[in-house]
Steps between C-alpha positions, in 0.01 A plus 500: 500500500607714222448402146807382311406721202538804716878433513543494124726792381502596138798487272491875450562553884796264483640687195465827682672368811776352278537849332524662841762254607705573182469877556610460866800294396599780258455749780724293723771489238463880448516571878815268525678708228422843661688598811252583782778498759403252775139463389547299188486166683192611688316610192582169323372304804173701497454424133579132557249496779230635279596245234477218761156634619370484148618142443361392843158655438448411138713205395503317839119596557561609863229762473241214508642346812357521855604749770732252682718437197512870424600572853777243495629652170493846662683374805761351270532820299526705823781271629684521178472881498628522859803279417580704185452820712734373766763413241472847348538668833808293575656597170401868519651549860835336436 
Protein backbone atom coordinates (compact mmCIF):
# COMPACT_ATOMS: atom_id res chain seq x y z
CA UNK A 1 0.00 0.00 0.00
CA UNK A 2 1.14 3.48 -0.78
CA UNK A 3 1.11 6.19 1.79
CA UNK A 4 -1.66 8.76 1.31
CA UNK A 5 0.83 11.56 1.86
CA UNK A 6 2.70 10.54 -1.29
CA UNK A 7 -0.33 11.69 -3.31
CA UNK A 8 -0.35 15.21 -1.95
CA UNK A 9 0.39 17.78 -4.63
CA UNK A 10 1.41 21.27 -3.64
CA UNK A 11 -0.51 24.39 -4.52
CA UNK A 12 2.42 25.61 -6.61
CA UNK A 13 2.03 22.66 -8.99
CA UNK A 14 -1.67 23.38 -9.39
CA UNK A 15 -0.90 27.03 -10.09
CA UNK A 16 1.61 26.03 -12.78
CA UNK A 17 -0.87 23.65 -14.40
CA UNK A 18 -3.58 26.32 -14.29
CA UNK A 19 -1.19 28.83 -15.93
CA UNK A 20 -0.35 26.23 -18.59
CA UNK A 21 -4.05 25.67 -19.25
CA UNK A 22 -4.57 29.42 -19.63
CA UNK A 23 -1.64 29.70 -22.04
CA UNK A 24 -2.91 26.76 -24.07
CA UNK A 25 -6.37 28.34 -24.21
CA UNK A 26 -4.80 31.55 -25.53
CA UNK A 27 -2.86 29.50 -28.06
CA UNK A 28 -6.08 27.83 -29.18
CA UNK A 29 -7.75 31.21 -29.72
CA UNK A 30 -4.70 32.45 -31.63
CA UNK A 31 -4.60 29.37 -33.86
CA UNK A 32 -8.31 29.72 -34.55
CA UNK A 33 -7.78 33.30 -35.78
CA UNK A 34 -4.87 32.38 -38.08
CA UNK A 35 -5.69 30.53 -41.30
CA UNK A 36 -3.72 27.28 -41.44
CA UNK A 37 -5.80 26.02 -44.40
CA UNK A 38 -7.18 22.60 -43.43
CA UNK A 39 -4.99 22.10 -40.38
CA UNK A 40 -6.55 24.67 -38.02
CA UNK A 41 -9.03 22.19 -36.59
CA UNK A 42 -6.36 19.52 -36.26
CA UNK A 43 -4.02 21.88 -34.40
CA UNK A 44 -6.83 22.98 -32.08
CA UNK A 45 -7.69 19.32 -31.37
CA UNK A 46 -4.07 18.56 -30.48
CA UNK A 47 -3.99 21.52 -28.10
CA UNK A 48 -7.30 20.42 -26.57
CA UNK A 49 -5.89 16.91 -26.11
CA UNK A 50 -2.88 18.30 -24.27
CA UNK A 51 -5.18 20.31 -22.02
CA UNK A 52 -7.33 17.25 -21.33
CA UNK A 53 -4.23 15.23 -20.48
CA UNK A 54 -3.11 17.88 -17.98
CA UNK A 55 -6.54 17.92 -16.34
CA UNK A 56 -6.66 14.12 -16.20
CA UNK A 57 -3.20 13.71 -14.75
CA UNK A 58 -3.15 16.51 -12.20
CA UNK A 59 -6.68 17.57 -11.27
CA UNK A 60 -8.31 14.13 -11.57
CA UNK A 61 -5.23 12.36 -10.06
CA UNK A 62 -5.12 9.63 -12.72
CA UNK A 63 -1.35 9.51 -12.48
CA UNK A 64 -1.75 7.79 -9.08
CA UNK A 65 -4.15 5.10 -10.34
CA UNK A 66 -3.32 1.51 -11.20
CA UNK A 67 -2.38 0.06 -14.54
CA UNK A 68 -5.88 -1.29 -15.29
CA UNK A 69 -7.60 2.08 -15.02
CA UNK A 70 -4.85 3.75 -17.05
CA UNK A 71 -5.29 1.06 -19.71
CA UNK A 72 -9.05 1.62 -19.83
CA UNK A 73 -8.51 5.37 -20.20
CA UNK A 74 -5.96 4.80 -23.00
CA UNK A 75 -8.40 2.46 -24.77
CA UNK A 76 -11.10 5.11 -24.51
CA UNK A 77 -8.78 7.80 -25.86
CA UNK A 78 -7.71 5.51 -28.72
CA UNK A 79 -11.34 4.81 -29.61
CA UNK A 80 -12.19 8.52 -29.55
CA UNK A 81 -9.15 9.28 -31.70
CA UNK A 82 -10.18 6.61 -34.21
CA UNK A 83 -13.73 7.99 -34.40
CA UNK A 84 -12.49 11.55 -34.91
CA UNK A 85 -10.00 10.31 -37.52
CA UNK A 86 -12.72 8.47 -39.41
CA UNK A 87 -14.88 11.58 -39.33
CA UNK A 88 -12.01 13.69 -40.70
CA UNK A 89 -11.30 11.19 -43.45
CA UNK A 90 -14.97 11.23 -44.46
CA UNK A 91 -14.99 15.04 -44.65
CA UNK A 92 -11.62 15.31 -46.45
CA UNK A 93 -12.55 12.89 -49.23
CA UNK A 94 -15.98 14.28 -50.09
